[in-house]
N, C-alpha and C positions, 0 to 999 in steps of 0.2 A: 150723497144722502137723498132720500126720497122726499119730494115736496110734501109738506104737512107733517113730517115726522119730527121727533125730538132728537137733537144731536148733543152729545157730551164731548167736551174737549178737556182733557186732563192737563193740569200744570204740575209738574213734578218738583215743585219748590219745597224743600225740606231743610231742616237744620236745627241746631240747638237754640239759636236766636230766631224766634218766629219772624219770618220775612213778611214784609208788606207786599201783597200781591195785587196787581192790577191787570185787567184784560182790556185790550182795545182792538179795534179792527183797522187794518191799514186802509187808507183812502175811504173812510166811512165811519159810521157809528154802529155801536151794538144795537140790535133791534129793540126799539123802545117798547117796554111792556111785555116782551117775549123772551127775556133772558134772566138768569140768576146765577150767582156764584156761591157754591156751598163752602163748608168749613175746610174741605180738602182742596179748595181753590179750583174745583172743576167748574167750567163754564157750561151751562145748559142753555141751548137755544130751542125754543118751542115753536112748533108749526112753521118750520123753515120754508122759505120761498126762494126762488131764483135770485132775488135781490140780496139775499144773505150770503151768497157765494163770495169767497174772497179769503184773505189771509188774516187770521186772528193771532194776536201776539200776547203772550203772558210775560209780564215783567215782575221779577221778585227783587226787592231791595231789603238789605239788612246792614248791620254795622260792618259786615265783611265785604260788602260790595253789591253789585247789581248783576243779575243774570236774566237772560230773555230766551224764550223759546216760541216758535211759531207753528201754526197748523193751518193747512189750506183746506177749505171747505168747498166742495162742489155740490151743487143741487141740480 
């Protein structure tokens, strides 16, 4: 991604039983004040900077179990 741009990371968690979805960054925190998650569980990172580079993990939990997916961001 280009520094200063907005990045969207989609989480494909779906199902009849609405899963509880959480995003986190491996070895770090989501950028404070510069991220949001919408109703489709897409993580948006605003004004990304080199420190935001890394692996972001989406974890979905429901009565049926837990699933996780990850995305790597390079800035």
